[in-house]
Residue, then its C-alpha position, 0 to 999 in steps of 0.5 A: m950170239s952177238a957179233d963180238v962172239l962170232w967175230p973177235k976184235a982182231i977180225r972185226s978190225s981188219m974186216k968190214t962188217g957194217p955199212d962201210r962194206e960197200i965202200v970198195a975204195a976211197y980217193p982223196y981226189r977224183n983224178a986219183c982214181p985210175t982211168s982203168v977203174w973207170a974203163r972197167l966200170i964203163d965197159g963192164a956195165s950191161t944194164s945201166i950207166t948214168f953219168a950224173g955229174y954237173t958238167n961230165y966234161f972230164v969223161w970226154q977228155e979222159h976216156p978214149r973212144l967214149p962215144a963209140r963205146l957208149s953207142a955200143k952199150v946202147a945197141s946191146g940194150c944198156s941204158v945210158r943217161f946223162l944228168v947235167g946242169d943247165p948251162d944258162s941257169e943262175i946256179t951255173r952262173r954263181r958256180e962260175e963266179i966261185e970257180g973263177v976259171p977260164l973254162t967256165v961251168g957253162t962251157r963244160i956243160r956245152i962240151t958235154l951237150d955237144a959230145l952227146s949230139k954227135i954220138e951216132g944213134s944217140g937217140g938211145i942216150d937220155a939227157r936231162f937238166s938238173d941244178e940240184h946236183i951241183a955239189l954231188s956227182v954220182f956215176i952209176f954203172d950197174d951195181e957199182m958207182l963213183v961218187t964225188p962230194h964237191l968241196s966248197t970252192l974246189l973244182g970236181h977233180e980236186s974233191p974226194m971220190l968214193h967207189l961203191r958196190r951195192l951189197g944190200d938194201d938201203g946201204l950207201y949205194d941205194r941212198f946215192a942211187g935213190h937220190v939220182a933217181a929223184l933228180w932224174e925224175a924231176g929233171r928237164p929233158v935236154r932234147s925236145 
């Protein structure tokens, strides 16, 4: 039977049945996503957390006790990874010219690197440099993720964000997760 027979138009128009069913929520701005959503995702993850934002600067500002929370995650066997831009790269320098703000991209990256260096037992937290994700931030928490495609000259918090939940193979979640996995493999270790 066709989907039209099984799912009448009235149901199809109010129920997600295609690839968009992995979209939990959409926000016109990253900072429109409630911090309670971030907290639930961070605290609820048990196997893996990946912060693949170019600077990841805002997570330290917006999430209380994040170093202790991440240390506890690592201690419980959760993989915690940070993929950041190289603060000294040409790509970072060009982005700083575009943004033209006093708190530069390189400084925001260095704030993340400094925060990571101060986490007790941070040997369990991996960090790598990559300049290939400057226009896309992906934050993965087990089978959920937050994705921010960065718009033109706007700062990250001014760009839209999608909250995704993995529901099947080769969906939106898997496509973004595959992108991050490839960037991670090609990344350069932050710590020697």
